[in-house]
C-alpha positions in Angstrom: 60.5 110.3 67.9 59.9 111.9 71.3 62.0 114.8 72.7 62.9 112.6 75.6 64.2 109.9 73.2 66.3 112.5 71.3 67.7 113.8 74.5 68.6 110.3 75.6 70.3 109.5 72.3 72.2 112.8 72.4 73.3 112.2 75.9 74.7 108.8 75.0 76.4 110.2 71.9 78.0 112.9 74.0 78.9 110.4 76.6 80.6 108.1 74.1 82.5 110.9 72.3 83.8 112.5 75.5 87.5 112.2 76.3 89.4 113.8 79.2 91.8 116.7 78.3 94.7 115.2 80.2 96.7 112.1 79.3 94.9 109.0 80.8 98.2 107.9 82.3 98.6 111.2 84.1 95.0 110.8 85.4 95.9 107.2 86.5 98.9 108.4 88.4 96.8 111.1 90.2 94.0 108.8 91.4 96.3 105.9 92.2 98.3 108.0 94.6 95.2 108.5 96.7 94.0 104.9 96.3 97.4 103.4 97.2 97.5 105.6 100.3 94.1 104.5 101.5 94.5 100.7 100.9 97.9 100.8 102.5 96.5 102.3 105.6 93.9 99.5 106.0 96.8 97.1 106.8 99.8 99.2 107.8 98.5 99.7 111.3 98.0 96.0 112.1 101.5 95.2 113.3 101.7 98.5 115.3 98.7 97.8 117.6 100.8 96.6 120.6 103.0 99.7 120.3 99.9 101.9 120.0 98.2 100.3 123.0 101.4 100.7 125.2 101.9 104.3 124.1 98.3 105.3 124.9 97.9 103.2 128.0 95.2 101.1 126.5 94.4 97.4 126.6 94.9 95.1 123.6 91.1 94.8 123.2 90.7 98.6 123.1 93.5 98.9 120.6 91.7 96.7 118.1 89.1 99.4 117.7 91.8 101.3 115.8 91.2 98.8 113.0 87.4 98.2 113.5 86.5 101.9 113.5 88.3 102.4 110.2 86.8 99.4 108.5 83.2 100.3 109.6 83.4 103.9 108.3 85.2 102.7 105.1 82.5 100.1 104.4 79.7 102.6 104.8 81.2 105.0 102.4 82.1 102.5 99.6 78.5 102.1 98.2 77.5 105.7 99.0 80.3 107.3 97.0 78.6 106.9 93.6 75.4 108.6 94.9 77.3 111.5 96.5 79.3 112.0 93.3 76.1 112.4 91.4 75.0 115.2 93.7 78.3 117.2 94.0 80.5 115.9 91.2 83.1 113.1 91.2 86.1 115.4 91.2 84.9 117.5 94.1 84.1 114.4 96.1 87.5 112.9 95.4 89.2 116.2 96.5 87.1 116.3 99.7 87.8 112.7 100.4 91.6 113.2 100.0 91.5 116.3 102.2 89.5 114.5 105.0 91.8 111.5 104.8 95.0 113.5 104.9 93.8 115.7 107.8 92.6 112.7 109.7 96.0 111.1 109.2 97.6 114.1 110.9 95.1 113.8 113.8 95.9 110.0 114.1 99.6 110.9 114.4 99.2 113.5 117.1 96.5 111.5 119.1 97.1 111.7 122.8 94.4 109.2 123.9 92.8 106.1 122.5 89.3 107.8 122.0 91.0 110.6 120.1 92.8 108.1 117.8 89.5 106.1 117.2 87.6 109.3 116.2 90.5 110.2 113.8 90.4 106.7 112.4 86.6 107.0 111.8 87.3 110.2 109.8 90.1 108.4 107.9 87.6 105.7 107.0 85.0 108.2 105.8 87.6 110.0 103.7 89.1 106.7 102.4 85.9 104.8 101.7 85.0 106.9 98.6 88.4 106.8 97.0 88.5 103.2 95.7 85.2 103.3 93.7 85.9 106.9 92.5 89.4 106.0 91.3 88.1 102.9 89.5 85.3 104.7 87.7 87.5 107.6 86.8 90.1 105.2 85.2 87.4 103.3 83.3 86.1 106.5 81.8 89.5 108.1 81.1 90.8 105.1 79.1 89.1 103.9 75.9 87.4 100.4 76.1 90.4 98.6 74.4 92.6 99.8 77.3 90.3 99.0 80.2 92.4 95.9 81.0 95.5 98.1 81.3 93.6 100.6 83.4 92.5 97.9 85.8 96.0 96.5 86.0 97.2 100.0 87.2 94.3 100.0 89.7 95.1 96.5 90.8 98.7 97.4 91.7 97.3 99.7 94.3 94.5 97.6 95.6 96.3 94.2 95.6 99.9 95.2 96.3 99.3 97.8 99.1 97.8 95.3 101.6 100.7 92.9 101.0 103.5 95.4 101.7 101.5 97.2 104.4 102.5 94.9 107.3 106.2 95.0 106.3 106.2 98.8 105.9 104.3 99.2 109.2 106.7 96.9 111.0 109.8 98.7 109.7 108.4 102.2 110.5 107.3 101.1 114.0 110.6 99.4 114.8 112.8 102.1 113.3 110.9 105.3 114.3 107.5 105.5 116.0 104.0 104.2 115.3 102.9 107.8 114.7 104.9 107.9 111.5 102.7 105.2 109.8 100.1 108.1 109.7 102.5 111.0 109.1 103.7 109.5 105.8 100.3 110.1 104.4 100.7 113.9 104.6 103.1 114.5 101.6 101.3 111.8 99.6 97.9 113.3 100.3 99.1 116.9 99.4 100.6 115.7 96.1 97.4 113.7 95.3 95.3 116.9 96.0 97.4 118.9 93.6 97.4 116.3 90.8 93.7 115.5 91.0 92.8 119.2 91.0 95.0 119.7 87.9 94.2 116.6 85.8 90.9 115.0 86.8 87.6 116.3 85.3 84.0 115.2 85.5 82.4 113.7 82.4 79.4 115.6 80.9 76.7 113.7 82.6 78.1 114.5 86.0 78.3 118.2 85.3 74.6 118.6 85.4 73.0 119.4 88.7 71.2 116.5 90.4 68.2 117.5 92.5 66.8 114.2 93.5 65.5 113.7 97.0 68.0 112.4 99.6 67.4 108.8 100.6 67.9 109.3 104.3 66.2 106.1 105.3 68.2 104.0 102.8 71.4 105.6 104.1 70.5 104.9 107.7 69.6 101.3 107.0 72.8 100.8 105.0 74.9 102.3 107.9 73.1 100.1 110.4 73.6 97.0 108.3 77.3 97.5 107.5 78.2 98.8 110.9 76.7 95.9 112.8 78.0 93.3 110.3 81.6 94.6 110.6 81.3 94.6 114.4 80.1 91.0 114.4 82.9 89.9 112.1 85.6 91.8 113.9 84.7 90.9 117.5 82.9 87.6 117.0 85.8 85.3 117.8 86.9 87.4 120.7 83.4 87.1 122.2 83.1 83.3 121.3 80.5 84.1 118.6 76.9 83.3 119.3 77.5 82.1 122.8 77.6 85.9 123.6 74.1 87.4 123.7 75.2 90.7 122.3 76.7 89.0 119.2 73.3 87.3 118.6 71.4 90.6 118.9 73.9 92.5 116.8 73.7 89.8 114.1 69.9 89.9 114.2 69.9 93.7 113.8 72.3 93.4 110.9 70.1 90.8 109.1 66.9 92.8 109.6 68.6 96.0 108.5 69.9 94.3 105.3 66.4 93.0 104.4 64.9 96.4 105.0 67.7 98.1 103.1 67.1 95.9 100.0 63.3 96.5 100.1 63.8 100.2 100.5 66.3 100.5 97.6 64.2 98.4 95.2 61.1 100.6 95.9 62.6 104.1 96.2 62.7 106.3 93.1 66.1 107.8 94.0 67.9 105.1 96.0 71.3 105.7 97.5 72.4 102.4 95.9 71.0 101.2 92.6 70.4 97.5 93.3 68.7 96.9 90.0 72.2 96.9 88.5 72.3 93.2 89.5 70.0 92.4 86.6 73.2 92.5 84.5 74.4 88.9 84.6 78.1 89.7 84.4 77.9 92.2 87.2 76.0 89.8 89.4 78.4 86.9 88.8 81.4 89.2 89.1 80.3 90.5 92.4 79.8 87.0 93.8 83.2 85.9 92.6 85.0 89.0 93.8 83.5 88.4 97.2 85.0 84.9 97.2 88.2 86.3 95.9 88.3 88.8 98.7 87.9 85.9 101.2 90.8 84.0 99.6 93.1 87.0 99.3 92.6 88.5 102.8 92.4 85.2 104.7 95.7 83.9 103.2 97.4 87.3 103.7 96.3 87.4 107.4 97.2 83.8 108.2 100.8 83.5 106.9 102.4 86.3 109.0 100.6 84.9 112.0 102.0 81.4 111.4 105.5 82.8 110.9 105.4 84.9 114.1 103.6 82.5 116.5 105.1 79.1 115.4 108.3 79.9 113.6 109.4 82.7 116.0 109.9 85.4 113.2 109.7 89.1 114.2 107.0 91.3 112.6 109.5 92.7 110.1 110.9 89.2 109.2 107.4 87.8 108.6 106.6 90.8 106.5 109.7 90.4 104.4 108.8 86.7 103.9 105.4 87.6 102.6 106.4 90.6 100.5 107.5 88.6 97.5 103.8 88.1 96.8 103.7 91.8 95.9 106.5 91.3 93.4 104.5 88.5 91.8 101.4 90.6 91.7 103.1 93.5 90.1 104.6 91.3 87.4 101.3 89.7 86.6 99.4 93.0 86.5 101.7 94.2 83.7 101.4 90.9 81.9 97.7 90.6 82.1 97.1 94.2 81.2 98.4 93.3 77.7 97.0 89.7 77.5 93.4 90.7 78.3 93.1 92.4 74.9 94.0 89.2 73.1 92.8 86.2 75.2 89.3 85.4 76.5 89.1 86.9 80.0 87.5 83.7 81.3 90.6 81.7 80.3 92.8 84.2 82.1 90.7 84.0 85.2 90.6 80.2 85.1 94.4 80.1 85.0 94.6 82.6 87.8 92.3 80.7 90.1 94.0 77.4 89.3 97.5 78.9 90.1 96.0 80.6 93.2 94.6 77.3 94.4 97.8 75.3 93.7 100.1 77.9 95.4 97.9 78.1 98.5 97.8 74.3 98.6 101.6 74.3 98.7 101.4 76.4 101.9 99.2 73.7 103.3 102.3 71.4 103.4 104.0 73.6 105.9 106.0 72.2 108.8 108.1 73.6 111.7 111.3 72.7 109.8 110.5 74.7 106.6 113.1 77.2 105.3 112.5 80.7 103.9 112.2 79.3 100.3 109.2 77.2 101.3 107.4 80.4 102.1 108.8 82.7 99.4 108.1 80.4 96.3 104.4 79.8 97.0 104.0 83.5 97.8 105.5 84.6 94.4 103.2 82.2 92.6 100.3 83.3 94.8 100.9 87.0 93.9 101.4 86.2 90.2 98.0 84.5 90.2 96.3 87.6 91.6 96.8 89.7 88.5 95.3 87.0 86.3 92.2 87.1 88.5 91.8 90.8 89.5 92.3 92.5 86.1 90.0 90.3 83.8 87.4 89.9 86.6 87.0 93.6 87.1 87.0 94.2 83.3 84.4 91.5 82.6 82.2 92.5 85.6 81.9 96.1 84.6 82.1 95.7 80.8 78.4 95.8 79.9 77.4 98.7 82.1 76.7 102.3 81.0 79.0 105.0 82.2 76.3 106.5 84.4 76.2 103.2 86.3 79.9 103.0 86.9 80.1 105.0 90.1 77.3 103.0 91.7 78.7 99.7 90.3 82.3 100.2 91.5 81.1 101.1 95.0 79.2 97.9 95.3 81.9 95.8 93.7 84.6 97.1 96.0 82.3 96.7 99.0 81.7 93.1 98.3 85.4 92.3 97.9 86.0 94.0 101.3 83.1 92.1 102.9 84.5 88.9 101.5 87.9 89.8 103.1 86.3 90.5 106.5 84.4 87.2 106.4 87.6 85.4 105.3 89.7 86.8 108.2 86.9 86.1 110.7 86.5 82.6 109.4 90.1 81.5 109.4 90.7 83.2 112.8 87.9 81.1 114.3 89.0 77.9 112.5 92.5 78.3 113.7 91.3 78.4 117.3 88.7 75.7 117.0 90.8 73.5 114.7 93.8 73.7 117.0 91.6 72.6 119.9 90.2 69.6 118.0 93.6 68.5 116.9 95.0 68.9 120.4 92.2 66.7 121.8 93.0 64.0 119.2 96.7 64.2 119.9 96.1 64.2 123.7 94.0 61.0 123.3 97.1 59.3 121.9 99.2 60.4 124.9 98.6 57.0 126.5 100.0 55.0 123.6 103.2 53.0 124.1 105.1 55.4 121.8 104.1 58.5 123.8 104.8 56.8 127.1 108.2 55.7 125.9 108.9 59.3 124.8 107.9 60.6 128.2 110.1 58.1 130.0 113.0 58.9 127.7 112.7 62.7 128.3 112.4 62.1 132.1 115.5 59.9 132.2 117.5 62.5 130.2 116.4 65.4 132.5 117.2 63.2 135.6 120.7 62.5 134.2 121.2 66.3 133.9 120.7 66.7 137.6 116.9 67.2 138.1 115.2 65.2 140.8 112.7 62.6 139.7 109.5 64.6 140.3 110.9 67.8 138.6 112.1 65.7 135.7 108.7 64.1 135.3 106.9 67.5 135.3 109.3 69.0 132.8 109.0 66.0 130.5 105.2 66.3 130.5 105.5 70.1 130.0 107.8 69.5 126.9 105.4 67.0 125.5 102.4 69.3 126.1 104.1 72.2 124.3 104.9 69.9 121.4 101.3 68.8 121.2 100.2 72.5 121.2 102.6 73.3 118.4 101.6 70.3 116.3 97.9 70.9 116.7 98.3 74.6 115.8 100.4 73.6 112.7 97.7 71.1 111.6 95.0 73.9 112.0 97.1 76.2 109.8 97.5 73.5 107.2 93.7 72.8 107.2 93.0 76.4 106.6 95.4 76.8 103.7 93.9 73.8 102.1 90.3 75.1 102.6 91.3 78.4 101.0 92.9 76.5 98.1 89.7 74.5 97.5 87.6 77.7 97.6 89.8 79.3 95.0 89.5 76.2 92.7 85.7 76.2 93.3 85.5 79.6 91.5 86.6 78.1 88.2 83.2 76.5 87.2 81.4 79.8 88.0 83.4 81.5 85.2 81.3 79.6 82.7 78.3 81.7 83.8 79.9 84.9 82.5 78.6 86.2 79.1 81.4 86.6 76.6 82.6 90.1 76.2 83.7 91.5 72.8 87.3 92.4 72.7 88.4 95.8 71.6 91.5 95.6 69.4 
């Protein structure tokens, strides 16, 4: 047997036997503090944008860069985190990331101009981008295999619940105090996370050895160009009317070419920044595809419902947030339940149940009307949230179950990136379909304006207004205006219903894909 082979065996034996000194649950609490803070910040600022724009004398379009800048920087850091951790150590990178994020939060809070706030948000995205994959890989290595489902349930509470409560918390803080406090609240959490990570988190043996590989500057540059331009197209596409704008066409072309060049570079380089060969593992490849679709469903539905409640139902930002927040209660309940069931029941069955419930509850939202009460929103949301745990926990566990520990950092970065990209595509898609669908339905309804029923309604409204003292011309104009507003409302309502049903169908379409997963041995 060669010396290299003996070294490889010893490394794997050492790797398998290693256990952290601290209690795994203490480690989980340490890393989840940081993760919850980061994921929360990706959505908490949404409802505060009008207040931010007014305070800093910026336009609404300029204020959206507060979100875009964060998402672009965050997306670039997600796949790079595993590579950087191999060079400087996972614990050190996590501490640096928390420090950058916390200090950037302070800069966001004291920002005096919009450019200053955008720069601070970029720094926040850089600091926050590495935390999700680092936390996930630390949890998977700190818990024994039989408890991986439980570990992912703990991780899921941060990743799934935080974006749901974010708009509610952001609305309450902005209304009660100031938009600056949505950033200041990160300071005590960040300091506590720094202390706990420093005390309890440690690097496994294979990360304690110095890594002296060449830096893949070209790969990192291509990845930055690809993800940056992709996020720009998704975030600004609808605003610019998509491919009717030349700059969107050019940006999309650059993104596509950069993606192709990035893939070729990473497959041929000896020390790539992202190990794409990991996709040879069937479970990882399928899991990445499904989590991308899941991100589409999750973020699209989460973005649409508050918008519907505020624009058509007249809810305030806080009221709409409170209506959606029961989804978080359902998600937390299912995370705890699935963390136990995943040890005893085939993960594919749990995911099938989760996607079926996710599809059914989203379809319920497709039956919305302008006369619905709060319960018509709360009940589907609780079911929707409950379904999320049955998808997230077993999906993450199965996707990463067949990988070696050395591959975890790279794999979790890619996995989280694809879920976020799916979410960005989902939000861009439903936003566009809302506008286009509303226009199509409005044209159809307007075509019926000449029908006897519509004419009779117009005459009835005109007569009623005339009897209330309006002259004939004014009464006619007001009657037509009332009918037009009603047509706009009904067309928008139909567009929302179409989108919810599309999301439901997409969730159900994931169920057949689960058959492509290879069965994973359960650890009792």
